[in-house]
C-alpha positions in Angstrom: 74.3 2.7 -17.0 73.1 -1.1 -17.0 74.3 -1.6 -13.4 73.8 1.8 -12.0 70.0 2.2 -12.3 68.9 -1.4 -11.5 70.8 -0.5 -8.0 69.1 2.4 -7.7 65.7 1.1 -8.6 66.0 -1.3 -6.5 66.4 1.1 -3.2 62.7 2.9 -4.0 61.4 4.7 -6.5 61.0 8.3 -5.6 63.7 11.4 -5.7 63.5 15.3 -5.6 60.2 16.3 -7.1 60.9 19.1 -9.6 59.0 22.5 -10.3 61.1 23.8 -13.2 60.8 22.2 -16.9 62.9 20.6 -19.1 64.0 21.3 -23.1 65.8 19.1 -25.4 65.8 18.9 -28.7 68.1 17.5 -32.3 70.2 19.8 -33.7 70.5 19.0 -37.8 71.5 20.9 -41.0 69.4 21.5 -44.3 69.7 17.7 -45.2 68.5 16.6 -41.8 71.9 15.2 -41.0 72.6 15.8 -37.1 75.3 18.2 -36.1 77.8 17.3 -33.7 79.1 20.0 -30.8 76.6 23.0 -31.5 76.6 25.3 -28.6 72.8 25.8 -27.5 71.6 28.2 -24.8 68.4 29.4 -23.0 67.9 32.9 -21.8 64.9 33.5 -19.4 63.5 36.6 -20.9 62.3 38.1 -17.7 65.8 37.9 -15.8 68.0 37.4 -18.2 69.0 34.0 -16.7 70.9 31.9 -19.6 71.6 28.2 -19.2 74.2 26.8 -22.0 74.5 22.7 -23.0 76.1 21.3 -26.5 74.9 19.1 -28.7 76.0 15.3 -28.4 77.1 13.2 -31.1 73.7 12.4 -31.7 72.7 16.1 -32.3 70.6 16.2 -29.2 70.5 18.3 -26.5 69.0 18.8 -23.1 68.3 21.6 -20.4 66.8 20.8 -17.5 66.2 22.8 -14.2 64.6 25.5 -16.5 62.0 28.0 -14.3 59.0 28.6 -15.5 58.8 31.4 -17.9 59.7 32.4 -21.3 63.1 31.3 -23.0 64.8 32.6 -26.3 66.8 29.6 -27.4 70.3 30.3 -29.4 72.2 27.6 -31.5 75.4 28.0 -32.9 77.5 25.8 -35.0 80.5 26.4 -37.4 79.7 26.9 -40.7 76.3 27.6 -39.8 73.8 30.9 -39.5 73.0 31.5 -35.9 69.5 30.0 -35.0 67.1 32.0 -32.4 63.7 30.8 -31.5 61.7 33.5 -29.3 59.1 33.1 -27.0 59.2 29.8 -26.0 57.2 28.8 -23.0 58.2 26.7 -20.2 56.1 25.4 -17.9 56.6 23.5 -14.3 58.0 19.9 -14.6 57.5 19.9 -18.3 59.8 18.0 -20.8 59.4 20.0 -24.1 61.1 19.2 -27.5 62.3 21.9 -29.8 64.3 21.0 -32.3 66.6 23.1 -34.4 67.8 23.2 -38.1 70.5 25.2 -38.9 71.0 26.9 -42.4 74.4 26.9 -43.9 76.0 30.3 -44.0 78.3 33.0 -41.5 77.9 32.7 -38.1 77.3 36.5 -38.3 74.2 35.8 -40.2 70.8 34.9 -38.0 68.0 33.2 -38.5 65.0 34.1 -36.2 62.1 32.1 -35.4 59.4 34.1 -34.1 56.0 32.4 -34.8 56.0 28.6 -34.9 53.4 25.6 -34.0 53.1 25.2 -30.2 55.5 22.9 -28.4 54.1 19.4 -27.6 55.3 17.6 -24.5 56.3 14.4 -26.2 59.0 13.2 -23.7 56.7 11.9 -20.9 53.7 9.8 -20.4 52.4 12.1 -17.4 49.4 13.6 -17.8 48.1 16.8 -16.3 47.1 19.9 -16.5 48.6 23.5 -16.2 47.0 26.4 -14.8 48.9 29.5 -15.9 49.4 33.2 -14.6 46.8 34.8 -16.8 44.1 32.0 -15.7 45.1 32.5 -12.1 44.9 36.2 -12.0 41.4 36.5 -14.3 39.2 33.3 -12.7 37.4 34.1 -9.1 38.1 31.9 -6.4 36.7 31.5 -3.2 38.4 32.9 -0.3 41.5 33.9 -2.9 43.5 30.3 -2.4 45.3 29.4 -5.4 44.9 25.4 -4.2 41.6 25.3 -4.9 42.5 25.7 -8.7 43.6 22.2 -9.1 39.6 21.3 -8.5 39.3 22.6 -11.7 41.4 20.3 -13.4 40.3 17.0 -15.2 40.3 13.7 -13.2 39.8 15.7 -9.8 36.8 15.7 -7.6 36.1 18.1 -4.8 34.6 16.8 -1.6 34.2 19.4 1.0 32.7 22.5 2.2 33.3 25.6 -0.2 32.8 27.8 2.9 36.2 26.7 4.2 38.5 27.6 1.2 40.3 30.6 2.8 43.9 30.7 2.8 44.4 29.1 6.9 41.9 26.2 5.9 44.2 23.7 5.6 41.6 20.7 5.3 39.2 22.9 3.0 41.5 23.5 -0.1 43.2 20.2 0.2 39.9 18.0 0.4 39.6 16.4 -3.5 40.6 13.1 -4.8 42.7 12.6 -7.6 43.0 9.7 -10.2 40.3 7.5 -8.1 42.6 7.4 -5.1 40.8 8.6 -1.6 40.1 11.7 -0.4 43.6 13.8 0.9 45.6 11.0 -0.5 47.5 13.8 -3.1 51.1 14.7 -2.7 50.8 18.6 -2.1 54.3 21.0 -3.4 55.4 24.2 -3.0 58.1 25.0 -5.6 58.9 21.0 -5.7 59.1 20.9 -2.1 56.7 19.1 0.3 53.7 21.3 1.3 51.2 19.5 3.2 50.4 19.7 7.2 49.2 16.8 9.5 46.7 14.8 7.8 48.0 16.0 4.5 46.4 19.0 4.7 47.4 22.2 3.2 50.5 23.6 4.6 51.1 26.9 3.4 49.3 29.1 1.4 51.0 31.4 -1.0 48.4 34.4 -1.9 47.1 34.2 -5.5 49.3 37.2 -6.7 52.5 35.1 -6.1 51.8 32.3 -7.6 53.1 31.6 -11.6 50.8 28.6 -12.2 49.7 25.6 -10.6 50.4 22.4 -12.3 48.1 19.1 -11.1 49.2 15.6 -12.5 46.5 13.0 -12.2 48.9 10.5 -13.1 52.6 11.0 -13.0 54.7 8.9 -14.8 58.0 10.5 -14.2 60.2 8.0 -11.4 60.9 11.2 -9.5 57.3 11.6 -8.1 56.1 9.6 -5.5 54.8 9.6 -1.6 51.1 9.8 -2.7 48.5 7.4 -3.5 46.7 9.7 -5.8 47.9 13.0 -8.0 50.3 15.8 -7.6 49.8 19.5 -7.2 52.6 21.6 -7.5 52.4 25.5 -6.6 55.2 27.4 -8.4 55.9 30.8 -7.2 56.8 34.0 -8.9 59.9 35.3 -8.6 61.6 39.0 -9.3 62.4 40.0 -13.1 64.7 42.8 -14.6 61.6 45.4 -14.1 60.3 46.6 -11.3 56.6 45.4 -10.6 54.4 45.0 -8.2 50.6 44.9 -6.9 48.0 46.0 -4.3 44.4 44.8 -3.5 41.7 44.5 -0.9 38.6 42.6 -1.1 35.9 43.3 1.6 32.4 41.9 2.8 30.4 43.9 5.0 27.4 43.6 7.0 25.0 45.7 5.0 25.3 43.5 2.0 24.7 40.2 3.6 21.3 38.6 4.3 20.2 38.7 8.0 20.6 35.2 9.4 17.8 33.2 9.7 17.2 32.8 13.5 18.3 36.4 14.0 15.3 37.1 12.1 13.0 34.6 13.9 14.3 36.0 16.9 13.6 40.0 16.2 16.8 40.8 16.4 19.4 43.2 14.8 21.4 42.2 12.0 24.8 40.6 13.3 27.7 42.4 12.6 30.0 40.6 10.0 32.5 41.2 7.3 35.6 39.1 5.8 38.0 41.6 4.7 41.0 40.3 2.7 44.3 42.9 1.6 47.5 42.4 0.7 50.9 43.6 -1.6 53.2 42.4 -4.1 56.7 43.8 -4.8 59.4 42.3 -7.2 62.5 43.3 -9.4 66.5 43.3 -9.6 67.7 44.2 -6.0 69.4 47.8 -7.1 71.3 49.9 -4.9 72.0 53.4 -6.2 75.7 54.0 -7.2 76.3 50.7 -5.5 75.1 47.7 -7.2 73.0 47.1 -9.7 71.4 43.8 -9.9 69.8 43.2 -13.7 70.4 39.9 -14.9 72.0 38.6 -11.5 70.2 39.1 -8.3 66.2 39.4 -8.0 64.2 40.1 -5.2 60.3 39.0 -4.8 58.4 39.9 -1.6 54.4 39.4 -0.6 52.2 40.2 2.1 48.7 39.3 2.8 45.9 40.2 5.8 42.7 38.8 6.5 40.5 40.3 9.4 36.9 38.2 9.7 34.0 38.1 11.9 31.7 35.0 11.3 27.9 35.9 12.8 26.3 33.5 15.3 22.6 33.1 15.6 21.3 30.2 17.9 19.0 30.1 20.9 20.2 27.9 24.2 18.7 27.6 27.3 20.1 29.3 31.0 18.5 29.0 34.4 16.1 31.6 35.4 16.8 33.7 39.0 14.3 31.4 40.7 15.6 28.3 39.1 19.0 28.9 40.5 18.0 29.5 44.3 16.2 26.1 44.1 12.5 27.3 42.9 11.5 24.8 39.7 8.1 25.5 40.6 7.5 27.1 37.2 8.0 24.0 35.7 5.3 21.7 37.3 2.9 24.3 35.6 4.0 22.8 32.5 3.2 19.2 33.2 3.9 16.7 36.1 6.0 15.0 33.7 9.2 18.0 35.1 8.6 16.7 38.6 12.1 16.8 40.7 12.9 13.9 43.2 14.6 13.9 46.5 17.6 11.3 46.4 17.9 11.6 49.9 14.5 9.7 50.0 15.5 6.7 48.5 14.5 3.1 49.5 14.8 -0.1 47.8 11.8 -1.6 46.4 12.5 -4.8 45.0 15.1 -4.5 42.6 14.6 -0.5 42.1 14.9 2.2 44.3 11.4 4.5 45.1 12.2 8.7 45.6 9.4 11.1 47.1 9.0 14.4 45.2 10.2 17.9 46.5 7.2 19.5 47.5 6.3 22.3 44.9 9.6 21.1 43.1 11.2 23.9 45.6 14.9 22.6 47.0 15.7 24.0 50.2 17.9 26.5 50.4 20.4 24.4 53.2 20.2 21.4 50.3 21.9 24.3 47.6 25.5 23.1 46.8 28.1 26.1 47.4 29.9 24.5 44.3 26.7 24.5 42.4 26.1 28.0 43.3 29.1 29.3 42.3 28.9 27.7 38.6 25.6 29.3 38.5 27.1 32.5 38.5 28.9 32.6 35.1 25.6 31.9 33.7 23.6 35.3 32.2 20.0 35.9 32.8 17.8 34.7 30.3 16.9 37.9 27.8 13.8 36.1 25.9 11.1 34.4 26.6 11.9 31.0 25.3 9.0 28.3 25.3 6.5 27.1 27.9 9.2 24.5 29.8 11.4 27.7 29.4 14.0 26.2 26.8 15.5 28.2 24.1 15.0 31.5 26.9 18.6 33.1 25.6 19.6 34.5 22.4 23.4 34.1 21.6 23.9 36.6 18.5 27.5 37.8 19.3 30.4 37.2 17.0 30.5 33.2 16.5 34.3 33.4 15.1 37.1 36.4 15.0 39.5 35.4 12.3 43.1 37.6 12.0 45.7 36.1 9.6 48.8 37.8 8.5 50.8 35.7 5.5 54.4 36.7 4.5 56.4 35.3 1.3 59.9 36.4 0.7 62.9 35.4 -1.6 66.0 35.9 -3.2 67.4 34.8 -6.8 71.0 34.6 -8.1 72.2 34.1 -11.3 75.7 33.4 -10.2 76.7 32.2 -14.4 75.3 30.5 -16.4 76.8 27.6 -14.6 75.5 28.3 -11.6 71.7 29.6 -10.3 70.7 29.6 -6.5 67.3 31.2 -4.3 66.1 31.1 -0.9 62.8 31.4 -0.4 61.1 31.9 3.1 57.6 31.6 4.4 55.7 32.5 7.6 51.7 33.4 8.2 49.8 32.7 11.3 46.1 32.7 12.2 44.7 33.8 15.6 40.9 32.7 15.9 39.0 33.0 18.9 35.9 31.3 18.9 33.0 33.6 20.4 31.9 33.5 24.4 28.3 32.7 24.6 28.2 34.7 28.1 29.6 38.0 29.1 32.4 35.9 30.8 35.5 33.7 29.7 33.5 30.6 31.1 33.0 29.8 27.4 35.0 30.3 24.1 37.9 28.9 22.8 41.2 30.1 21.1 43.1 28.6 18.2 46.8 29.8 17.3 48.0 28.3 14.3 51.7 29.6 13.1 53.6 28.2 10.4 57.6 28.3 9.0 59.4 27.7 6.1 62.4 28.0 3.9 64.0 26.7 0.9 67.2 26.8 -0.4 68.1 25.7 -4.2 71.2 25.6 -6.2 71.6 24.4 -9.7 75.2 23.7 -10.7 76.1 22.7 -14.2 79.1 20.6 -13.7 79.8 20.2 -17.7 77.4 20.6 -20.6 76.0 17.1 -20.4 75.7 17.3 -16.4 73.9 19.3 -14.1 73.4 18.9 -10.4 70.6 20.1 -8.6 71.1 20.2 -4.6 68.0 21.2 -2.3 67.0 21.6 1.5 64.2 22.9 2.7 61.8 23.0 6.4 58.3 23.0 6.9 56.5 24.0 10.2 53.1 24.0 11.5 52.4 24.9 14.8 48.8 24.3 16.5 47.9 25.6 20.3 44.5 25.2 21.3 42.9 26.1 24.1 40.0 27.7 26.4 39.7 31.4 27.2 39.7 30.7 30.9 43.5 29.1 31.1 45.2 29.3 34.7 41.6 29.6 36.2 41.4 28.8 40.1 38.9 26.0 40.7 39.5 26.2 44.3 37.5 29.8 43.8 34.0 27.2 42.7 35.0 25.5 45.9 36.5 22.4 44.3 38.9 21.0 46.8 42.8 21.9 47.0 43.6 17.8 46.6 42.2 18.4 43.4 43.6 21.6 42.2 46.9 20.5 43.2 46.5 17.2 41.1 45.8 19.3 38.0 48.8 19.6 35.8 47.3 22.5 34.1 44.7 24.8 35.5 41.3 25.9 33.4 38.0 26.4 33.6 36.3 22.9 34.4 33.7 21.6 31.6 30.3 21.5 33.1 27.6 19.6 30.8 24.4 20.0 32.3 21.4 18.0 30.2 19.1 20.6 28.6 21.1 23.9 29.5 24.3 25.1 27.7 27.5 23.9 28.8 30.3 26.1 30.6 34.0 25.4 29.9 35.8 24.1 26.1 36.1 21.1 24.9 39.9 21.9 24.8 40.3 21.7 28.2 43.9 22.7 29.3 45.0 23.0 25.9 46.8 21.4 22.7 50.1 21.7 21.6 50.6 20.4 18.4 54.3 21.4 16.7 55.0 19.8 13.3 58.0 19.5 11.3 59.2 18.3 7.8 62.6 18.3 7.0 63.8 17.6 3.3 67.0 17.6 2.0 67.6 16.4 -1.9 69.9 15.7 -4.9 69.2 15.4 -8.7 71.7 14.6 -10.7 70.8 15.1 -14.7 73.6 13.7 -17.3 73.3 13.3 -21.0 74.8 10.1 -22.5 74.6 10.0 -26.0 70.9 9.4 -27.3 69.9 8.9 -23.9 69.1 11.7 -20.6 69.8 9.9 -17.4 68.4 11.3 -14.3 69.2 10.0 -10.8 68.4 11.4 -7.4 67.8 10.6 -3.5 65.3 11.9 -1.4 65.6 12.4 2.4 62.8 13.4 4.8 62.4 13.5 8.6 58.9 14.2 10.1 58.7 14.8 13.6 55.8 15.7 15.1 54.7 16.3 19.1 51.6 16.2 20.9 50.6 17.2 24.1 46.9 17.2 25.0 46.5 18.4 28.6 42.8 17.1 28.2 40.1 18.2 30.7 43.1 18.7 33.4 40.9 20.5 35.6 38.2 18.2 35.5 34.8 17.6 33.4 31.8 17.2 35.2 28.2 16.0 34.0 24.8 16.6 35.5 22.1 14.4 34.6 18.7 13.2 35.9 20.3 10.0 37.2 19.8 11.4 41.2 16.6 13.6 40.8 14.5 11.3 38.9 11.4 9.2 40.0 9.8 7.9 41.4 11.5 5.2 40.7 15.3 5.3 39.5 14.6 4.0 35.9 11.6 6.3 35.3 12.0 8.1 32.0 13.9 11.7 32.6 12.1 15.2 32.7 13.1 17.2 29.4 14.2 20.0 31.6 14.8 20.6 35.5 15.9 17.2 36.8 19.4 18.1 35.1 19.4 21.4 36.8 18.4 20.1 40.2 21.5 17.4 40.2 23.8 20.5 40.3 21.8 22.6 43.0 22.3 19.5 45.3 25.9 19.2 43.8 25.4 15.2 42.8 27.3 15.3 39.2 26.2 11.9 37.7 29.6 11.8 35.8 33.2 13.3 35.5 36.8 12.5 34.9 40.3 14.3 35.1 42.7 14.0 32.7 46.5 13.6 33.6 48.3 12.9 30.6 51.6 12.4 29.0 53.3 13.6 25.7 53.8 12.2 23.2 56.3 12.3 20.1 56.8 10.5 17.0 59.4 11.0 14.3 59.4 9.1 10.5 62.7 9.3 8.3 62.0 8.4 4.5 64.9 7.5 2.2 64.3 6.8 -1.6 66.0 6.9 -4.3 65.4 6.5 -7.8 66.8 6.6 -11.6 65.1 7.5 -14.6 66.5 6.9 -18.4 64.7 8.9 -21.4 65.7 7.9 -25.0 66.0 10.9 -27.8 62.5 10.0 -28.9 61.2 10.6 -25.3 60.5 7.1 -24.2 61.1 6.4 -20.6 62.8 3.5 -19.1 62.3 3.6 -15.0 
């Protein structure tokens, strides 16, 4: 042991994160003398899963890898009455001490302890808080996202907008600081496995009814934990039990129960349509096939489903060209003030270091000067639907659905109690979010979509090699996939009059981005689309061995992270139209608040633009970590 530990610790300081608990204690006779070789077993009441060990020569016993739940402890030794302790609660990553004092007598006699002082966690210096099942079921949660419960723990400071605590908001629920560390620098775990997306956001959010407890540790003294500059949050999911159980729920918010948006009232419009509907169900129990298989105490299942539909209202005003302006008639602006005069770029003459231009008479642009491309772009603007200001700004009210979210989540788990020495479980998970950002006009020249599709799976095996040696092997995979783009994917820019050579150079077709000064823009800032697949693979082993008065834990954590980024950018072009060509009388004169930008579009003179031709990029990171920890009988940890 003295040579093994320094070697492993020297490699690094981390092994597999654990979501189960450890129970240990001392077996003594009535005089306090230790009892050698006593048989100790712990049986989970809900599933009948049994774990066994033998007390060492020092009377110490250790039972690691106990799933969170309620246990019955039994201790037997020749010449002593059988000792039974009921109702022991083991939590996530807790090292709990429960001593047993046996009375002299026949083994057929039993001493049952049904009430005792609460168990104290004395074998670790880690500080944290467990939010248990009862609290999870009874506390209100914004968005019903279990991870936000971590913000209720001591040492945790939330720092994100609580509007975005929905199960598909990876950044909002994970936006908190722990133990004085920076925001979102914590290790997020699901059943002890990595559960972080790109940027250390939340990877997968299990439904509330599928969570057994939330373990929050602001300080982690265990060498088995790492990969974090702050704290650790472990979401522990439920498993099936010997009793069939389930739940169904529906939470609904509708327009009639919500206030009318301020700008909707200001515009004198009807209240926007909105809703938030979240529903789901859970089911669990033993695997049972009539007359063929009875899985009680052996095989269990647990399944959960959740769905969300949400319409977020939008109420804002923007500016669109009037019918007269689309035909080059900007004379209405001159009635507001001379500052709105439009100047002809073709009349420019040098005057010292500047250029002087002549105004368009009456702010009228001749029809022969109007660009066909400009006309085609203007076809994608709707007509004004309200009066607006004197200069025509804010003449279009946008009151459609601003964002429409559809979301579904599925998670399943199978647990196998193969024998008192061998336990295994497999879990899978999937969810997808398919939001659309609403269009400004009655076409697809604005608006964008997002496709977030997540997958994951865990295979976990616990095998007792001997009464003093337990091996845990686990494999985990997490994938977070994102695809973003505008509604007009595949748009043919040649229909706008742009040259065929530009179309041929575009690696991915979409409606081009058009920035038109004071007027509403067209296109999407997501351009031709973005693809962001992110994979996190993990393999790890943990070996627990009791050696006399010490418990030795050693293991390794092997991670492979792969991230690909294909960002097409504005692959069909981005064009901006300002006042650089149409201001006057000098080329450095102040620009008009509105009008000169539209004149640049009508004349076919962009003031800026670009076309993106990009390549994909990929990154791969492999992490190999090892750790060793020795715990004495009294709980002192040597790392």
